[in-house]
C-alpha positions in Angstrom: -1.4 7.7 2.1 -4.1 10.1 3.2 -7.3 8.6 4.6 -11.0 9.6 4.3 -13.9 8.6 6.5 -17.4 10.1 6.2 -20.8 9.1 7.6 -24.5 10.0 7.5 -26.5 8.5 10.4 -29.5 8.9 12.6 -27.1 8.7 15.6 -23.8 10.4 16.6 -21.1 9.8 13.9 -18.2 11.4 15.7 -17.0 8.1 17.4 -17.3 6.3 14.0 -15.2 9.0 12.3 -12.5 8.9 15.0 -12.4 5.1 15.0 -12.1 5.1 11.2 -9.2 7.5 11.4 -7.5 5.2 14.0 -7.9 2.3 11.6 -6.2 4.3 8.9 -3.3 5.6 11.0 -1.1 2.8 9.5 -1.2 4.5 6.1 1.0 7.4 7.5 -0.1 11.0 8.2 1.2 14.2 9.7 -2.1 15.9 10.5 -5.8 14.9 11.0 -9.1 16.5 11.4 -12.9 16.3 11.1 -15.9 18.4 10.2 -19.4 17.7 11.3 -22.8 19.2 10.5 -24.5 20.2 13.7 -27.9 20.7 12.1 -30.5 18.1 11.4 -32.0 15.3 13.6 -29.8 13.5 16.1 -31.2 10.6 18.2 -34.7 11.8 17.2 -34.2 15.5 18.2 -34.0 18.1 15.4 -31.3 20.7 15.9 -30.1 23.8 14.2 -26.4 24.6 13.6 -23.8 24.6 10.9 -20.4 23.1 10.0 -17.9 22.8 12.8 -14.4 21.4 12.4 -11.5 20.3 14.6 -7.9 19.8 13.4 -4.6 18.6 14.8 -1.0 18.0 13.8 -0.7 15.4 16.5 -2.0 11.9 16.5 -5.6 10.9 16.2 -5.8 10.4 19.9 -5.2 14.1 20.4 -8.0 14.9 17.9 -10.3 12.6 19.8 -9.5 14.4 23.1 -10.2 17.7 21.4 -13.6 16.7 20.0 -14.6 15.2 23.4 -13.6 18.4 25.2 -15.6 20.4 22.6 -18.6 18.1 23.1 -19.0 17.6 19.3 -22.0 15.3 18.5 -23.5 15.2 15.0 -25.3 12.9 12.6 -23.2 13.8 9.6 -19.5 14.3 9.2 -16.2 13.8 7.4 -12.7 13.1 8.7 -9.2 12.9 7.3 -5.6 11.9 7.9 -3.2 14.0 5.8 0.2 13.2 4.4 1.6 16.5 3.2 2.1 17.1 -0.5 1.2 20.8 -0.9 2.0 22.9 2.2 3.9 22.0 5.3 2.4 19.9 8.1 0.5 22.6 10.0 -3.0 23.1 11.4 -3.9 25.7 8.7 -3.0 23.1 6.0 -4.8 20.2 7.7 -8.1 18.8 6.4 -11.0 19.4 6.3 -10.8 22.6 4.3 -13.7 25.0 4.1 -15.1 27.8 2.0 -17.1 30.7 3.5 -17.8 32.3 0.2 -16.1 35.1 -1.8 -14.7 38.0 0.2 -15.0 36.2 3.5 -12.1 34.9 5.7 -12.5 31.7 7.7 -14.1 32.6 11.0 -15.8 35.7 9.8 -18.9 33.8 8.8 -20.1 30.1 9.1 -18.5 27.8 6.5 -20.6 26.9 3.5 -18.6 24.0 2.3 -16.4 21.5 4.1 -14.2 19.0 2.2 -11.6 16.3 2.6 -9.4 15.2 -0.3 -6.9 12.5 -1.2 -4.7 13.0 -4.3 -3.1 15.8 -6.2 -4.8 18.5 -8.3 -2.3 19.4 -11.0 -4.1 22.6 -12.2 -4.6 24.0 -8.7 -2.4 27.1 -9.3 -4.5 28.3 -12.3 -7.8 27.6 -10.4 -6.4 29.4 -7.3 -5.7 32.5 -9.4 -9.1 32.4 -10.9 -10.9 32.0 -7.6 -8.8 34.8 -5.9 -9.8 37.1 -8.7 -13.4 36.3 -7.8 -12.7 37.3 -4.2 -12.1 33.9 -2.5 -9.6 34.2 0.4 -7.2 31.2 0.9 -6.0 30.2 4.4 -3.7 27.3 3.3 -1.0 26.4 0.7 -2.9 23.2 -0.3 -4.4 22.2 -3.6 -7.4 20.9 -1.6 -8.7 24.3 -0.6 -9.1 25.1 -4.2 -11.7 22.4 -4.6 -13.7 23.7 -1.6 -13.8 27.2 -3.0 -14.6 25.9 -6.5 -17.5 23.9 -5.3 -18.8 26.9 -3.4 -18.5 29.0 -6.6 -20.7 26.8 -8.6 -23.2 25.7 -5.9 -26.8 26.5 -6.8 -28.8 24.6 -4.3 -27.7 21.0 -5.2 -24.5 19.7 -3.8 -24.3 16.7 -6.2 -24.5 19.0 -9.2 -22.0 21.4 -7.7 -19.5 18.5 -7.1 -20.0 17.3 -10.7 -19.5 20.7 -12.1 -16.4 21.4 -10.0 -14.7 18.0 -10.6 -15.1 18.4 -14.3 -12.6 21.2 -14.1 -10.0 19.3 -12.0 -6.9 17.8 -13.6 -5.1 15.2 -11.5 -6.2 12.6 -9.0 -8.7 12.9 -6.3 -11.1 11.2 -3.9 -13.3 13.7 -2.1 -16.1 13.9 0.5 -18.0 17.1 0.8 -20.6 18.7 3.2 -22.7 21.8 2.6 -24.1 24.1 5.2 -27.5 24.2 3.5 -28.0 20.4 3.2 -27.8 18.6 6.6 -27.6 14.9 6.5 -26.2 14.9 2.9 -22.7 13.8 2.0 -21.3 13.7 -1.6 -18.2 11.9 -2.7 -16.3 11.6 -6.0 -13.2 9.7 -7.2 -10.8 9.8 -10.1 -7.4 8.2 -9.7 -7.7 7.7 -5.9 -9.8 5.0 -4.2 -13.1 5.6 -2.5 -15.7 3.1 -1.2 -19.3 3.4 0.0 -20.3 1.5 3.1 -23.8 0.3 3.5 -25.1 0.4 7.1 -26.7 -3.0 8.0 -27.0 -3.1 11.8 -30.5 -4.0 12.9 -30.2 -2.7 16.4 -28.1 0.4 15.7 -28.9 3.7 13.9 -29.4 3.8 10.1 -26.2 4.9 8.4 -24.2 5.0 5.2 -20.5 5.7 5.0 -17.7 6.8 2.7 -14.0 5.8 3.1 -10.8 5.6 1.2 -10.3 2.0 2.4 -12.8 -0.6 3.5 -10.5 -1.2 6.6 -11.7 2.1 8.0 -15.2 0.7 8.3 -14.2 -2.6 10.0 -16.6 -3.3 12.8 -19.1 -0.8 11.4 -20.2 -2.5 8.2 -18.8 -5.2 6.0 -21.2 -4.3 3.0 -19.1 -2.3 0.6 -19.6 -0.7 -2.8 -16.4 0.0 -4.7 -16.8 3.2 -6.7 -15.3 3.2 -10.2 -13.2 5.9 -11.9 -15.3 9.0 -12.4 -18.1 8.1 -10.1 -19.9 10.6 -7.9 -22.0 9.3 -5.0 -24.8 11.1 -3.2 -25.3 9.8 0.3 -28.2 10.6 2.7 -29.9 8.9 5.5 -31.1 5.5 4.4 -30.3 6.0 0.7 -27.6 6.6 -1.8 -27.3 7.3 -5.5 -24.3 6.8 -7.8 -23.7 8.8 -11.0 -21.2 7.5 -13.5 -18.5 9.3 -15.4 -21.0 9.9 -18.2 -23.4 11.8 -15.9 -26.1 9.1 -15.8 -27.4 7.5 -12.6 -26.4 3.9 -12.3 -28.5 0.9 -11.5 -27.6 -1.0 -8.3 -26.3 -3.9 -10.4 -23.6 -1.7 -12.0 -22.0 -1.1 -8.6 -22.9 -4.2 -6.6 -22.6 -4.4 -2.8 -19.9 -6.8 -1.8 -19.2 -8.4 1.6 -15.7 -7.6 2.7 -14.5 -9.4 5.8 -12.0 -7.6 7.9 -11.8 -9.1 11.3 -10.9 -7.1 14.4 -8.1 -9.6 15.0 -6.4 -8.4 11.7 -6.0 -4.9 13.1 -5.3 -5.9 16.8 -1.6 -5.8 17.9 -2.0 -8.7 20.3 1.1 -9.6 22.3 3.5 -7.9 19.9 5.4 -4.7 20.4 4.7 -3.3 16.9 2.6 -4.3 13.9 5.8 -4.9 11.9 7.0 -7.5 14.4 3.5 -9.1 14.4 3.5 -9.3 10.6 7.0 -10.8 10.4 5.8 -13.6 12.6 2.6 -14.0 10.7 4.5 -15.0 7.6 4.3 -18.8 8.0 0.5 -18.5 8.2 0.3 -16.0 5.4 2.3 -18.3 3.1 0.1 -21.2 4.0 -3.0 -19.2 3.3 -1.6 -17.9 0.0 -0.8 -21.5 -1.1 -4.1 -22.9 0.1 -5.9 -24.9 -2.5 -2.8 -25.2 -4.8 -2.9 -28.9 -5.5 -1.2 -28.7 -8.9 0.2 -26.2 -11.4 -2.5 -25.2 -13.7 -3.2 -21.8 -15.5 -6.5 -21.5 -13.7 -4.6 -20.5 -10.6 -4.4 -17.1 -12.2 -7.9 -17.0 -13.6 -9.1 -14.8 -10.8 -10.2 -17.9 -8.9 -12.0 -19.3 -11.9 -14.2 -16.3 -12.7 -12.7 -15.9 -16.2 -12.9 -19.4 -17.6 -9.8 -20.5 -19.5 -8.5 -17.0 -20.0 -5.1 -17.9 -18.4 -4.7 -20.9 -20.8 -5.0 -18.5 -23.8 -2.8 -15.8 -22.2 0.0 -18.2 -21.2 0.0 -19.8 -24.7 0.4 -16.3 -26.2 3.2 -15.2 -23.9 6.7 -14.8 -25.4 7.9 -12.3 -22.8 7.1 -11.0 -19.3 7.1 -7.4 -18.3 6.9 -6.8 -14.5 5.8 -3.4 -13.2 6.0 -2.4 -9.5 7.4 0.0 -7.0 9.5 -0.3 -3.8 9.5 -3.7 -2.1 7.1 -5.1 -4.8 9.7 -4.1 -7.4 12.3 -6.2 -5.6 9.9 -9.2 -5.6 9.8 -8.8 -9.4 13.6 -8.7 -9.6 13.7 -12.1 -7.8 11.1 -13.4 -10.1 13.1 -12.5 -13.2 15.7 -15.0 -12.2 13.1 -17.7 -11.7 11.2 -16.9 -14.9 14.3 -17.0 -17.1 16.1 -20.0 -15.5 13.0 -22.2 -14.9 10.4 -21.1 -17.4 13.0 -19.8 -20.0 10.8 -16.8 -20.7 12.7 -13.5 -21.3 11.7 -11.0 -18.5 12.0 -7.3 -17.9 11.4 -5.7 -14.6 10.5 -2.0 -14.6 10.1 0.6 -11.9 6.6 1.7 -12.5 7.2 5.5 -12.1 10.0 5.3 -14.7 8.3 3.0 -17.2 5.2 5.1 -17.5 7.2 8.1 -18.8 9.8 6.6 -21.0 9.7 5.5 -24.6 9.6 1.7 -24.8 9.0 -0.9 -27.5 5.7 -2.7 -27.0 5.1 -6.4 -27.8 1.6 -7.7 -27.9 2.8 -11.2 -26.9 4.1 -9.8 -23.6 2.4 -10.8 -20.3 2.3 -7.6 -18.2 2.5 -8.5 -14.5 1.7 -5.7 -12.1 2.6 -6.2 -8.4 1.2 -4.1 -5.5 0.4 -4.9 -1.9 -2.6 -2.5 -1.8 -3.6 -2.6 -5.5 -4.0 1.1 -5.4 -0.4 2.3 -5.9 -0.7 5.2 -8.2 2.4 4.7 -10.3 1.8 1.0 -10.7 -1.8 1.6 -11.9 -0.6 4.3 -14.3 2.2 2.1 -15.7 -0.3 -0.7 -16.2 -2.7 1.6 -18.1 0.3 2.9 -20.1 1.2 -0.7 -21.1 -2.4 -1.4 -22.0 -2.6 1.7 -24.2 0.5 0.4 -26.1 -1.5 -2.7 -27.1 -0.3 -5.1 -24.4 -3.6 -6.4 -23.2 -2.5 -9.6 -21.5 -2.3 -8.5 -17.9 -1.9 -10.1 -14.5 -2.2 -8.6 -11.1 -0.4 -10.0 -8.0 -2.0 -8.2 -5.1 -3.0 -8.6 -1.5 -6.5 -6.9 -1.9 -9.0 -8.8 -4.0 -11.2 -5.7 -4.4 -8.5 -3.3 -5.5 -8.3 -1.3 -8.7 -5.3 -3.3 -9.8 -7.2 -6.6 -9.7 -10.3 -5.1 -11.3 -8.2 -3.7 -14.2 -6.2 -6.8 -15.0 -7.4 -9.7 -17.1 -5.9 -12.2 -14.7 -5.1 -12.1 -11.0 -3.5 -14.0 -8.2 -4.7 -12.6 -4.9 -2.2 -13.3 -2.1 -3.7 -13.9 1.3 -1.2 -12.1 3.5 -4.1 -10.5 5.5 -4.1 -6.8 6.5 -0.6 -5.3 6.6 -0.5 -2.4 9.0 3.2 -1.6 9.2 4.5 0.8 6.6 7.5 -1.5 5.9 6.1 -4.4 3.9 7.1 -7.9 5.2 4.4 -10.6 4.8 3.1 -9.0 1.6 6.6 -9.4 0.1 7.1 -13.1 0.9 3.6 -13.9 -0.3 4.2 -12.0 -3.5 7.3 -14.2 -4.0 5.3 -17.3 -3.5 2.8 -16.1 -6.1 5.5 -15.3 -8.6 7.1 -18.7 -8.1 3.7 -20.3 -8.9 3.6 -18.1 -12.0 7.0 -19.3 -13.0 5.9 -22.9 -12.7 2.7 -22.2 -14.6 4.5 -20.6 -17.5 7.1 -23.3 -17.6 4.4 -25.9 -17.8 2.6 -24.0 -20.5 5.8 -24.0 -22.5 6.4 -27.7 -22.0 9.4 -27.0 -19.7 8.2 -28.5 -16.5 8.2 -32.2 -16.0 5.8 -33.9 -13.7 8.7 -34.9 -11.4 10.0 -31.3 -11.2 6.5 -30.0 -10.6 6.0 -32.4 -7.7 9.4 -31.5 -6.2 8.7 -27.8 -6.4 5.2 -28.2 -4.8 6.7 -30.2 -1.9 9.2 -27.4 -1.3 6.4 -24.8 -1.4 4.2 -26.7 1.0 7.2 -27.0 3.4 7.8 -23.2 3.4 5.7 -22.4 6.5 7.6 -24.9 8.6 10.9 -23.7 7.2 10.0 -20.1 8.0 9.2 -21.1 11.6 12.8 -22.4 11.9 14.2 -19.1 10.5 12.1 -17.0 13.0 13.7 -19.0 15.8 17.0 -17.3 14.9 15.6 -14.0 16.4 17.9 -14.0 19.5 21.0 -14.1 17.4 19.7 -11.4 15.1 19.0 -9.2 18.1 22.7 -9.4 19.0 23.5 -8.2 15.5 21.0 -5.4 15.8 22.8 -4.1 18.9 25.9 -3.6 16.8 24.0 -2.0 13.9 22.2 0.5 16.1 25.4 2.4 16.7 26.2 2.7 12.9 25.2 5.2 10.3 25.9 3.2 7.2 25.6 -0.4 6.1 26.2 -2.4 3.0 24.2 -5.5 1.9 25.7 -8.0 -0.6 24.1 -10.8 -2.6 24.5 -12.6 -5.9 22.0 -14.0 -8.3 18.4 -14.1 -7.0 19.8 -13.0 -3.6 21.0 -9.7 -5.0 17.4 -8.3 -4.9 17.1 -9.7 -1.3 20.2 -7.6 -0.4 18.4 -4.6 -1.9 15.3 -5.4 0.1 17.3 -5.8 3.3 18.9 -2.4 2.8 15.6 -0.8 2.1 14.1 -2.2 5.3 17.0 -0.9 7.4 16.9 2.6 5.9 13.2 3.1 6.0 12.6 2.2 9.7 16.0 2.7 11.4 17.1 5.7 9.3 20.5 4.2 8.8 21.9 4.8 5.3 22.1 1.4 3.7 22.9 0.2 0.2 22.3 -3.2 -1.5 24.8 -4.3 -4.1 25.6 -7.3 -6.3 28.6 -8.7 -4.6 30.5 -9.0 -7.9 30.3 -5.2 -8.3 32.0 -4.5 -5.0 35.4 -4.0 -6.6 34.0 -1.5 -9.1 33.5 1.3 -6.6 31.7 0.5 -3.3 34.8 -1.2 -1.9 36.2 2.4 -1.3 33.5 2.8 1.4 34.4 -0.3 3.4 35.9 0.3 6.8 35.3 -1.2 10.2 32.6 1.4 10.8 30.4 0.1 8.0 29.0 -3.4 8.6 28.6 -5.5 5.5 25.7 -8.0 5.5 26.2 -10.9 3.1 23.5 -13.3 2.0 25.3 -16.6 1.4 23.2 -19.5 0.3 24.9 -22.7 -0.8 24.4 -22.2 -4.5 26.5 -22.1 -7.7 27.8 -18.6 -6.9 29.0 -19.5 -3.4 32.7 -19.6 -4.1 32.6 -16.4 -6.0 30.8 -14.8 -3.0 33.5 -16.1 -0.7 36.1 -14.2 -2.8 34.0 -11.0 -2.4 33.9 -11.5 1.3 37.7 -11.8 1.4 37.8 -8.5 -0.4 35.9 -6.9 2.5 38.0 -8.5 5.2 41.2 -7.4 3.5 40.0 -3.8 3.9 39.2 -4.1 7.6 35.4 -4.5 6.9 33.2 -6.4 9.4 31.0 -9.1 7.9 27.6 -10.3 9.0 26.9 -13.4 7.1 23.6 -15.3 6.7 25.0 -18.7 5.6 23.5 -22.1 4.8 24.7 -24.8 7.1 26.9 -26.5 4.5 28.7 -23.4 3.2 31.7 -24.0 5.5 31.8 -20.3 6.5 32.8 -20.0 10.1 32.7 -17.2 12.6 36.0 -15.4 13.2 37.4 -12.1 14.2 35.4 -9.6 12.1 33.1 -12.3 10.7 29.7 -12.9 12.4 27.8 -15.9 11.1 24.2 -16.9 11.5 23.4 -20.3 10.1 20.2 -20.8 8.2 18.3 -24.0 9.2 18.4 -25.5 5.7 19.3 -24.8 2.1 16.1 -24.2 0.1 17.1 -24.2 -3.5 15.3 -21.8 -5.8 13.0 -20.7 -2.9 15.9 -19.7 -0.8 15.2 -15.9 -1.3 11.9 -16.3 0.7 13.8 -17.7 3.7 16.8 -15.4 3.5 14.8 -12.2 3.5 13.2 -12.9 6.9 16.4 -12.5 9.0 16.9 -9.2 7.2 13.4 -8.0 8.2 14.2 -8.9 11.8 17.5 -7.2 11.7 15.9 -3.9 10.5 13.1 -4.3 13.1 15.4 -4.8 16.1 17.9 -2.2 15.0 15.0 0.3 14.7 13.8 -0.7 18.2 17.3 -0.2 19.6 17.4 3.3 18.0 14.0 4.2 19.3 12.4 5.1 16.0 8.7 4.9 15.2 8.8 1.4 13.6 5.2 1.2 12.2 5.0 4.8 11.1 8.5 5.9 9.8 9.0 9.6 9.2 8.1 10.9 5.7 6.6 7.6 4.6 3.1 6.3 3.9 1.8 2.8 3.6 -0.3 3.2 0.4 1.2 5.7 -2.0 -1.9 6.8 -3.9 -0.4 10.0 -5.4 2.3 10.4 -7.9 
């Protein structure tokens, strides 16, 4: 969602701030801005000045042009991309927000505090009323401006102490970075419920520097030495040094928050020969799956022991597991829905899949012998983290993260983890993260089946052979792109679509519909094909294309009957069929044949044509594929 970058350096930080925002554009935003401290030394020359900011409701490139035109150069600064929660997308609501003190409007006097914020402050209305009564004048409708004025109201010469005092009164989620007029070359950050990292400058030939960011990706190419701040931490950053204070108010030793090397190569965030990042990431799936399965020689619980860090924990957890509870949102939720079929049919373990934002607020019946599996691409999804913590509070301590980011909060807070290796995913619409999640969930299924004595050596070997062949099988599916482009030309003129599937391919129909709606803005629904006659059939006309996922499995004949129901009402079918299904193209029936039937792993192959269909339909309609309207990549607020 929103993105934060901050820096303290002996050189000019403005290019670093802008570059960091550009790296965070993939998260989604509707405005951006930066604030810099013009006082203090820069390139060896001591200057005077104060806080200056620039903001825009256009792209970061426009902000860059603005700061270049204004000649902004500074050794300390903060920057932000905003995704609106409180207040419409407008310059006066864009970050950074400032406070000029009580009784002073912005512009009447130099700003005393400048601040950027990710998250939501739940008690902002009460704090706003209190601060207005004390004379503070608000220029925005945001909850963030409340924090800036609150810090100013308690400031007594020490920015760290002011931030600690102010954040103690905040209810909700936040990651903040703050500057003060009276303290050049000092930057203070704090986090609770939203991620924030500290970057340690390590360049021998460049200027000394330290950084703050909401995502280590923002610092790619600047530093790979990262400190991941924990819940409740406040960090005090100045030139050449930093200090972290924990939630209990005590300064922490360096060992408590170790510096980790995080490799994010420039190739991961380069578009290369592709038109969009989504297209690039669709075609990266064979490699991503190969990387995710790298080192899997056999099915053993240690695969989920966070790469062996927690010795034999998975053996104990799997032995204690009677049930599985999967918590996730969006695309990750659909991955969990596919896994339910695998877990119950192969491992014979009862499984429930919950939408995280619903589970965390409803009354449920806890079971201490439940394995709680939390799935998230980023590992920072607010609802998934809150649902995990809720399950833990109910006494379900056996937890497993399936996540694409090894250093994320989700991985840190779970007892076990399987870190997928999809690589950086820039496009808002998740593709390679989904297929690698499915691969990890299939491995989990096999591991639980083995732990329960339900996986023979012969079946294990067969499943592993199929998994190792997945990258090759996916390459053959990607070769279907020209035929899918022809389908997309038809879909681009439609406003509604229906996706049908049965069994483990029903969640794939849901995922296909989600992809089409989120990037092409076509209304699409996924349905279990057997439910067609219970209502949705009323919508079927020749103006609503019906996509059918038709693998050669036990439900094929039932699915063919559902397809006939569509044709009898004049509906037009677009069928993804295995080669031996004997479904042929005809008037009103368009068939693309999958290269091979893939048994239980078929959902991983069948979703890829649906990703391509959504992508090429969106291209034909001219939408912003990588940054669809109203959506953000990493949803870190409720």
